[in-house]
Biopython code that builds the backbone (N, CA, C, O; Angstrom):
import numpy as np
from Bio.PDB.StructureBuilder import StructureBuilder

atoms = [
    (1, "MET", "N", (14.297, 2.446, -47.222)),
    (1, "MET", "CA", (15.513, 2.037, -47.874)),
    (1, "MET", "C", (15.270, 0.819, -48.755)),
    (1, "MET", "O", (15.076, 0.947, -49.964)),
    (2, "ILE", "N", (15.281, -0.355, -48.148)),
    (2, "ILE", "CA", (15.070, -1.585, -48.909)),
    (2, "ILE", "C", (13.679, -1.601, -49.505)),
    (2, "ILE", "O", (13.487, -2.023, -50.646)),
    (3, "PHE", "N", (12.701, -1.137, -48.727)),
    (3, "PHE", "CA", (11.324, -1.158, -49.215)),
    (3, "PHE", "C", (11.111, -0.126, -50.305)),
    (3, "PHE", "O", (10.301, -0.331, -51.209)),
    (4, "ASP", "N", (11.834, 0.983, -50.225)),
    (4, "ASP", "CA", (11.770, 1.967, -51.299)),
    (4, "ASP", "C", (12.310, 1.360, -52.587)),
    (4, "ASP", "O", (11.747, 1.575, -53.660)),
    (5, "LYS", "N", (13.390, 0.608, -52.487)),
    (5, "LYS", "CA", (13.952, -0.061, -53.660)),
    (5, "LYS", "C", (12.973, -1.075, -54.232)),
    (5, "LYS", "O", (12.797, -1.161, -55.447)),
    (6, "LEU", "N", (12.330, -1.850, -53.343)),
    (6, "LEU", "CA", (11.361, -2.854, -53.790)),
    (6, "LEU", "C", (10.183, -2.182, -54.471)),
    (6, "LEU", "O", (9.734, -2.636, -55.523)),
    (7, "LEU", "N", (9.677, -1.107, -53.885)),
    (7, "LEU", "CA", (8.544, -0.405, -54.474)),
    (7, "LEU", "C", (8.921, 0.166, -55.835)),
    (7, "LEU", "O", (8.139, 0.068, -56.781)),
    (8, "ARG", "N", (10.093, 0.753, -55.947)),
    (8, "ARG", "CA", (10.544, 1.278, -57.243)),
    (8, "ARG", "C", (10.663, 0.160, -58.265)),
    (8, "ARG", "O", (10.277, 0.326, -59.422)),
    (9, "LYS", "N", (11.197, -0.975, -57.840)),
    (9, "LYS", "CA", (11.352, -2.112, -58.745)),
    (9, "LYS", "C", (9.979, -2.574, -59.226)),
    (9, "LYS", "O", (9.806, -2.882, -60.405)),
    (10, "MET", "N", (9.014, -2.623, -58.328)),
    (10, "MET", "CA", (7.673, -3.060, -58.702)),
    (10, "MET", "C", (7.020, -2.049, -59.632)),
    (10, "MET", "O", (6.342, -2.434, -60.585)),
    (11, "GLU", "N", (7.213, -0.769, -59.370)),
    (11, "GLU", "CA", (6.626, 0.255, -60.216)),
    (11, "GLU", "C", (7.231, 0.228, -61.611)),
    (11, "GLU", "O", (6.581, 0.603, -62.588)),
    (12, "ASP", "N", (8.471, -0.214, -61.697)),
    (12, "ASP", "CA", (9.145, -0.330, -62.986)),
    (12, "ASP", "C", (8.757, -1.618, -63.707)),
    (12, "ASP", "O", (9.261, -1.886, -64.798)),
    (13, "GLY", "N", (7.883, -2.409, -63.125)),
    (13, "GLY", "CA", (7.453, -3.653, -63.751)),
    (13, "GLY", "C", (8.347, -4.829, -63.418)),
    (13, "GLY", "O", (8.211, -5.894, -64.022)),
    (14, "GLY", "N", (9.264, -4.663, -62.467)),
    (14, "GLY", "CA", (10.138, -5.752, -62.074)),
    (14, "GLY", "C", (9.375, -6.829, -61.325)),
    (14, "GLY", "O", (8.277, -6.596, -60.821)),
    (15, "THR", "N", (9.963, -7.991, -61.262)),
    (15, "THR", "CA", (9.294, -9.096, -60.581)),
    (15, "THR", "C", (9.560, -9.034, -59.082)),
    (15, "THR", "O", (10.590, -8.533, -58.632)),
    (16, "ILE", "N", (8.622, -9.548, -58.341)),
    (16, "ILE", "CA", (8.785, -9.675, -56.903)),
    (16, "ILE", "C", (9.229, -11.110, -56.653)),
    (16, "ILE", "O", (8.504, -12.054, -56.969)),
    (17, "ARG", "N", (10.405, -11.269, -56.092)),
    (17, "ARG", "CA", (10.944, -12.602, -55.840)),
    (17, "ARG", "C", (10.328, -13.183, -54.572)),
    (17, "ARG", "O", (9.919, -12.442, -53.679)),
    (18, "ASP", "N", (10.266, -14.495, -54.499)),
    (18, "ASP", "CA", (9.684, -15.168, -53.333)),
    (18, "ASP", "C", (10.359, -14.747, -52.035)),
    (18, "ASP", "O", (9.703, -14.686, -50.996)),
    (19, "ARG", "N", (11.633, -14.460, -52.073)),
    (19, "ARG", "CA", (12.349, -14.116, -50.839)),
    (19, "ARG", "C", (12.167, -12.651, -50.421)),
    (19, "ARG", "O", (12.562, -12.271, -49.319)),
    (20, "ASP", "N", (11.574, -11.830, -51.291)),
    (20, "ASP", "CA", (11.367, -10.414, -50.970)),
    (20, "ASP", "C", (10.329, -10.250, -49.866)),
    (20, "ASP", "O", (9.251, -10.842, -49.918)),
    (21, "VAL", "N", (10.667, -9.442, -48.869)),
    (21, "VAL", "CA", (9.719, -9.128, -47.810)),
    (21, "VAL", "C", (8.697, -8.151, -48.382)),
    (21, "VAL", "O", (9.060, -7.092, -48.896)),
    (22, "VAL", "N", (7.423, -8.510, -48.291)),
    (22, "VAL", "CA", (6.377, -7.638, -48.814)),
    (22, "VAL", "C", (5.582, -6.972, -47.698)),
    (22, "VAL", "O", (4.949, -5.940, -47.922)),
    (23, "CYS", "N", (5.605, -7.544, -46.508)),
    (23, "CYS", "CA", (4.958, -6.927, -45.343)),
    (23, "CYS", "C", (6.002, -6.817, -44.243)),
    (23, "CYS", "O", (6.330, -7.791, -43.566)),
    (24, "ARG", "N", (6.501, -5.627, -44.091)),
    (24, "ARG", "CA", (7.563, -5.395, -43.123)),
    (24, "ARG", "C", (7.069, -5.584, -41.683)),
    (24, "ARG", "O", (7.786, -6.136, -40.848)),
    (25, "CYS", "N", (5.867, -5.134, -41.401)),
    (25, "CYS", "CA", (5.339, -5.202, -40.034)),
    (25, "CYS", "C", (5.255, -6.637, -39.522)),
    (25, "CYS", "O", (5.543, -6.903, -38.355)),
    (26, "LYS", "N", (4.864, -7.552, -40.389)),
    (26, "LYS", "CA", (4.694, -8.958, -40.003)),
    (26, "LYS", "C", (5.819, -9.851, -40.494)),
    (26, "LYS", "O", (5.849, -11.036, -40.161)),
    (27, "GLY", "N", (6.752, -9.307, -41.284)),
    (27, "GLY", "CA", (7.873, -10.097, -41.789)),
    (27, "GLY", "C", (7.463, -11.148, -42.804)),
    (27, "GLY", "O", (8.066, -12.219, -42.872)),
    (28, "VAL", "N", (6.446, -10.850, -43.589)),
    (28, "VAL", "CA", (5.918, -11.811, -44.556)),
    (28, "VAL", "C", (6.612, -11.636, -45.906)),
    (28, "VAL", "O", (6.742, -10.521, -46.411)),
    (29, "ARG", "N", (7.048, -12.732, -46.469)),
    (29, "ARG", "CA", (7.728, -12.718, -47.764)),
    (29, "ARG", "C", (6.741, -13.047, -48.885)),
    (29, "ARG", "O", (5.681, -13.628, -48.653)),
    (30, "ALA", "N", (7.114, -12.664, -50.088)),
    (30, "ALA", "CA", (6.254, -12.875, -51.256)),
    (30, "ALA", "C", (5.924, -14.349, -51.452)),
    (30, "ALA", "O", (4.797, -14.681, -51.821)),
    (31, "GLY", "N", (6.874, -15.228, -51.214)),
    (31, "GLY", "CA", (6.633, -16.662, -51.365)),
    (31, "GLY", "C", (5.547, -17.177, -50.431)),
    (31, "GLY", "O", (4.779, -18.068, -50.792)),
    (32, "GLN", "N", (5.487, -16.613, -49.231)),
    (32, "GLN", "CA", (4.447, -17.002, -48.289)),
    (32, "GLN", "C", (3.073, -16.559, -48.795)),
    (32, "GLN", "O", (2.093, -17.295, -48.679)),
    (33, "VAL", "N", (3.012, -15.358, -49.354)),
    (33, "VAL", "CA", (1.754, -14.855, -49.897)),
    (33, "VAL", "C", (1.318, -15.720, -51.069)),
    (33, "VAL", "O", (0.153, -16.109, -51.155)),
    (34, "ARG", "N", (2.237, -16.020, -51.966)),
    (34, "ARG", "CA", (1.903, -16.862, -53.121)),
    (34, "ARG", "C", (1.391, -18.233, -52.685)),
    (34, "ARG", "O", (0.397, -18.727, -53.216)),
    (35, "ALA", "N", (2.067, -18.837, -51.727)),
    (35, "ALA", "CA", (1.645, -20.155, -51.245)),
    (35, "ALA", "C", (0.252, -20.088, -50.625)),
    (35, "ALA", "O", (-0.565, -20.986, -50.830)),
    (36, "CYS", "N", (-0.012, -19.050, -49.886)),
    (36, "CYS", "CA", (-1.321, -18.878, -49.252)),
    (36, "CYS", "C", (-2.417, -18.721, -50.309)),
    (36, "CYS", "O", (-3.512, -19.262, -50.155)),
    (37, "ILE", "N", (-2.125, -17.990, -51.369)),
    (37, "ILE", "CA", (-3.085, -17.812, -52.461)),
    (37, "ILE", "C", (-3.350, -19.152, -53.133)),
    (37, "ILE", "O", (-4.497, -19.488, -53.426)),
    (38, "ARG", "N", (-2.294, -19.916, -53.377)),
    (38, "ARG", "CA", (-2.438, -21.228, -54.033)),
    (38, "ARG", "C", (-3.214, -22.221, -53.181)),
    (38, "ARG", "O", (-3.743, -23.206, -53.695)),
    (39, "GLN", "N", (-3.283, -21.963, -51.878)),
    (39, "GLN", "CA", (-4.051, -22.814, -50.977)),
    (39, "GLN", "C", (-5.513, -22.395, -50.917)),
    (39, "GLN", "O", (-6.283, -22.923, -50.115)),
    (40, "GLY", "N", (-5.898, -21.437, -51.775)),
    (40, "GLY", "CA", (-7.305, -21.062, -51.863)),
    (40, "GLY", "C", (-7.683, -19.749, -51.219)),
    (40, "GLY", "O", (-8.855, -19.374, -51.235)),
    (41, "ASN", "N", (-6.732, -19.046, -50.657)),
    (41, "ASN", "CA", (-7.001, -17.750, -50.035)),
    (41, "ASN", "C", (-6.869, -16.668, -51.098)),
    (41, "ASN", "O", (-5.812, -16.059, -51.258)),
    (42, "THR", "N", (-7.949, -16.444, -51.811)),
    (42, "THR", "CA", (-7.893, -15.610, -53.013)),
    (42, "THR", "C", (-8.554, -14.240, -52.857)),
    (42, "THR", "O", (-8.946, -13.620, -53.846)),
    (43, "THR", "N", (-8.675, -13.775, -51.626)),
    (43, "THR", "CA", (-9.164, -12.417, -51.400)),
    (43, "THR", "C", (-8.189, -11.705, -50.468)),
    (43, "THR", "O", (-7.427, -12.342, -49.740)),
    (44, "LEU", "N", (-8.227, -10.383, -50.503)),
    (44, "LEU", "CA", (-7.379, -9.608, -49.601)),
    (44, "LEU", "C", (-7.720, -9.914, -48.150)),
    (44, "LEU", "O", (-6.838, -10.001, -47.297)),
    (45, "GLU", "N", (-9.003, -10.074, -47.884)),
    (45, "GLU", "CA", (-9.442, -10.361, -46.520)),
    (45, "GLU", "C", (-8.899, -11.699, -46.023)),
    (45, "GLU", "O", (-8.469, -11.815, -44.876)),
    (46, "ALA", "N", (-8.921, -12.696, -46.884)),
    (46, "ALA", "CA", (-8.407, -14.016, -46.510)),
    (46, "ALA", "C", (-6.907, -13.953, -46.239)),
    (46, "ALA", "O", (-6.420, -14.562, -45.287)),
    (47, "LEU", "N", (-6.180, -13.220, -47.069)),
    (47, "LEU", "CA", (-4.734, -13.093, -46.869)),
    (47, "LEU", "C", (-4.434, -12.330, -45.580)),
    (47, "LEU", "O", (-3.486, -12.653, -44.864)),
    (48, "GLN", "N", (-5.235, -11.335, -45.297)),
    (48, "GLN", "CA", (-5.053, -10.576, -44.065)),
    (48, "GLN", "C", (-5.299, -11.474, -42.849)),
    (48, "GLN", "O", (-4.555, -11.425, -41.870)),
    (49, "GLU", "N", (-6.340, -12.284, -42.924)),
    (49, "GLU", "CA", (-6.670, -13.180, -41.808)),
    (49, "GLU", "C", (-5.595, -14.236, -41.604)),
    (49, "GLU", "O", (-5.190, -14.496, -40.471)),
    (50, "LYS", "N", (-5.125, -14.852, -42.697)),
    (50, "LYS", "CA", (-4.162, -15.953, -42.601)),
    (50, "LYS", "C", (-2.748, -15.489, -42.266)),
    (50, "LYS", "O", (-2.056, -16.125, -41.471)),
    (51, "LEU", "N", (-2.314, -14.365, -42.879)),
    (51, "LEU", "CA", (-0.914, -13.937, -42.758)),
    (51, "LEU", "C", (-0.721, -12.695, -41.895)),
    (51, "LEU", "O", (0.396, -12.398, -41.472)),
    (52, "GLY", "N", (-1.798, -11.974, -41.635)),
    (52, "GLY", "CA", (-1.683, -10.747, -40.849)),
    (52, "GLY", "C", (-1.250, -9.536, -41.654)),
    (52, "GLY", "O", (-1.046, -8.458, -41.096)),
    (53, "VAL", "N", (-1.107, -9.705, -42.969)),
    (53, "VAL", "CA", (-0.679, -8.592, -43.814)),
    (53, "VAL", "C", (-1.749, -7.501, -43.823)),
    (53, "VAL", "O", (-2.924, -7.779, -43.584)),
    (54, "MET", "N", (-1.353, -6.286, -44.093)),
    (54, "MET", "CA", (-2.241, -5.124, -44.200)),
    (54, "MET", "C", (-2.976, -4.820, -42.896)),
    (54, "MET", "O", (-3.996, -4.130, -42.914)),
    (55, "SER", "N", (-2.483, -5.316, -41.777)),
    (55, "SER", "CA", (-3.200, -5.115, -40.528)),
    (55, "SER", "C", (-2.554, -4.078, -39.610)),
    (55, "SER", "O", (-3.143, -3.702, -38.596)),
    (56, "ASP", "N", (-1.368, -3.619, -39.947)),
    (56, "ASP", "CA", (-0.712, -2.601, -39.126)),
    (56, "ASP", "C", (-0.649, -1.282, -39.891)),
    (56, "ASP", "O", (-1.570, -0.470, -39.793)),
    (57, "CYS", "N", (0.400, -1.062, -40.634)),
    (57, "CYS", "CA", (0.567, 0.242, -41.303)),
    (57, "CYS", "C", (-0.161, 0.328, -42.641)),
    (57, "CYS", "O", (-0.537, 1.419, -43.068)),
    (58, "GLY", "N", (-0.367, -0.818, -43.313)),
    (58, "GLY", "CA", (-1.069, -0.824, -44.597)),
    (58, "GLY", "C", (-0.195, -0.536, -45.803)),
    (58, "GLY", "O", (-0.687, -0.550, -46.932)),
    (59, "PHE", "N", (1.081, -0.277, -45.596)),
    (59, "PHE", "CA", (1.977, 0.044, -46.709)),
    (59, "PHE", "C", (2.094, -1.113, -47.700)),
    (59, "PHE", "O", (2.376, -0.885, -48.876)),
    (60, "CYS", "N", (1.888, -2.320, -47.256)),
    (60, "CYS", "CA", (2.073, -3.491, -48.103)),
    (60, "CYS", "C", (0.871, -3.781, -49.010)),
    (60, "CYS", "O", (0.950, -4.664, -49.864)),
    (61, "GLU", "N", (-0.217, -3.069, -48.844)),
    (61, "GLU", "CA", (-1.431, -3.406, -49.596)),
    (61, "GLU", "C", (-1.182, -3.443, -51.098)),
    (61, "GLU", "O", (-1.664, -4.351, -51.776)),
    (62, "TYR", "N", (-0.444, -2.481, -51.627)),
    (62, "TYR", "CA", (-0.146, -2.446, -53.057)),
    (62, "TYR", "C", (0.565, -3.733, -53.493)),
    (62, "TYR", "O", (0.232, -4.321, -54.521)),
    (63, "LYS", "N", (1.534, -4.151, -52.703)),
    (63, "LYS", "CA", (2.300, -5.346, -53.049)),
    (63, "LYS", "C", (1.447, -6.607, -52.948)),
    (63, "LYS", "O", (1.550, -7.502, -53.787)),
    (64, "ILE", "N", (0.614, -6.671, -51.929)),
    (64, "ILE", "CA", (-0.253, -7.833, -51.753)),
    (64, "ILE", "C", (-1.263, -7.912, -52.900)),
    (64, "ILE", "O", (-1.511, -8.989, -53.442)),
    (65, "ARG", "N", (-1.835, -6.779, -53.261)),
    (65, "ARG", "CA", (-2.775, -6.739, -54.398)),
    (65, "ARG", "C", (-2.092, -7.215, -55.678)),
    (65, "ARG", "O", (-2.664, -7.982, -56.452)),
    (66, "ARG", "N", (-0.881, -6.757, -55.884)),
    (66, "ARG", "CA", (-0.157, -7.148, -57.092)),
    (66, "ARG", "C", (0.115, -8.651, -57.120)),
    (66, "ARG", "O", (-0.070, -9.299, -58.151)),
    (67, "LEU", "N", (0.549, -9.199, -56.000)),
    (67, "LEU", "CA", (0.793, -10.644, -55.934)),
    (67, "LEU", "C", (-0.490, -11.425, -56.170)),
    (67, "LEU", "O", (-0.484, -12.442, -56.864)),
    (68, "LEU", "N", (-1.581, -10.957, -55.600)),
    (68, "LEU", "CA", (-2.871, -11.614, -55.775)),
    (68, "LEU", "C", (-3.282, -11.603, -57.242)),
    (68, "LEU", "O", (-3.723, -12.623, -57.772)),
    (69, "GLU", "N", (-3.142, -10.468, -57.891)),
    (69, "GLU", "CA", (-3.484, -10.368, -59.316)),
    (69, "GLU", "C", (-2.614, -11.280, -60.165)),
    (69, "GLU", "O", (-3.109, -11.955, -61.067)),
    (70, "GLU", "N", (-1.317, -11.301, -59.877)),
    (70, "GLU", "CA", (-0.395, -12.147, -60.639)),
    (70, "GLU", "C", (-0.738, -13.629, -60.468)),
    (70, "GLU", "O", (-0.759, -14.385, -61.440)),
    (71, "GLU", "N", (-1.005, -14.032, -59.233)),
    (71, "GLU", "CA", (-1.327, -15.446, -58.980)),
    (71, "GLU", "C", (-2.660, -15.840, -59.604)),
    (71, "GLU", "O", (-2.790, -16.942, -60.137)),
    (72, "GLN", "N", (-3.640, -14.963, -59.547)),
    (72, "GLN", "CA", (-4.937, -15.263, -60.157)),
    (72, "GLN", "C", (-4.803, -15.380, -61.671)),
    (72, "GLN", "O", (-5.449, -16.228, -62.286)),
    (73, "ALA", "N", (-3.969, -14.535, -62.275)),
    (73, "ALA", "CA", (-3.721, -14.638, -63.718)),
    (73, "ALA", "C", (-3.015, -15.955, -64.048)),
    (73, "ALA", "O", (-3.324, -16.604, -65.047)),
    (74, "GLU", "N", (-2.069, -16.335, -63.198)),
    (74, "GLU", "CA", (-1.337, -17.594, -63.394)),
    (74, "GLU", "C", (-2.291, -18.785, -63.298)),
    (74, "GLU", "O", (-2.209, -19.717, -64.097)),
    (75, "ILE", "N", (-3.190, -18.751, -62.322)),
    (75, "ILE", "CA", (-4.156, -19.829, -62.132)),
    (75, "ILE", "C", (-5.104, -19.892, -63.330)),
    (75, "ILE", "O", (-5.426, -20.981, -63.806)),
    (76, "SER", "N", (-5.550, -18.742, -63.818)),
    (76, "SER", "CA", (-6.464, -18.681, -64.969)),
    (76, "SER", "C", (-5.822, -19.212, -66.234)),
    (76, "SER", "O", (-6.479, -19.865, -67.045)),
    (77, "ASN", "N", (-4.534, -18.933, -66.403)),
    (77, "ASN", "CA", (-3.816, -19.376, -67.594)),
    (77, "ASN", "C", (-3.402, -20.834, -67.507)),
    (77, "ASN", "O", (-2.974, -21.441, -68.489)),
    (78, "GLY", "N", (-3.539, -21.377, -66.309)),
    (78, "GLY", "CA", (-3.330, -22.740, -65.979)),
    (78, "GLY", "C", (-2.212, -23.508, -66.377)),
    (78, "GLY", "O", (-2.121, -24.688, -66.039)),
]
sb = StructureBuilder()
sb.init_structure("model")
sb.init_model(0)
sb.init_chain("A")
sb.init_seg("    ")
for serial, (resi, resn, name, xyz) in enumerate(atoms, 1):
    if name == "N":
        sb.init_residue(resn, " ", resi, " ")
    sb.init_atom(name, np.array(xyz, "f"), 0.0, 1.0, " ", f" {name:<3s}", serial, name[0])
structure = sb.get_structure()
């Protein structure tokens, strides 16, 4: 339901807001992922270790990858 809407929004190129839940299994929001990336956790493995994302069902991997790419682009553009 809600996650289907979020996935559709992301596929349409919509933004993922900090308050959006990106990992349902662990209850992790996009803002938490972004903050973790900004603290130097710049690999999927590091995010999985720190936040527990992608460790249960794996449905969030697409969203986590997208957030990681967006944050890395933001950091590069400085």
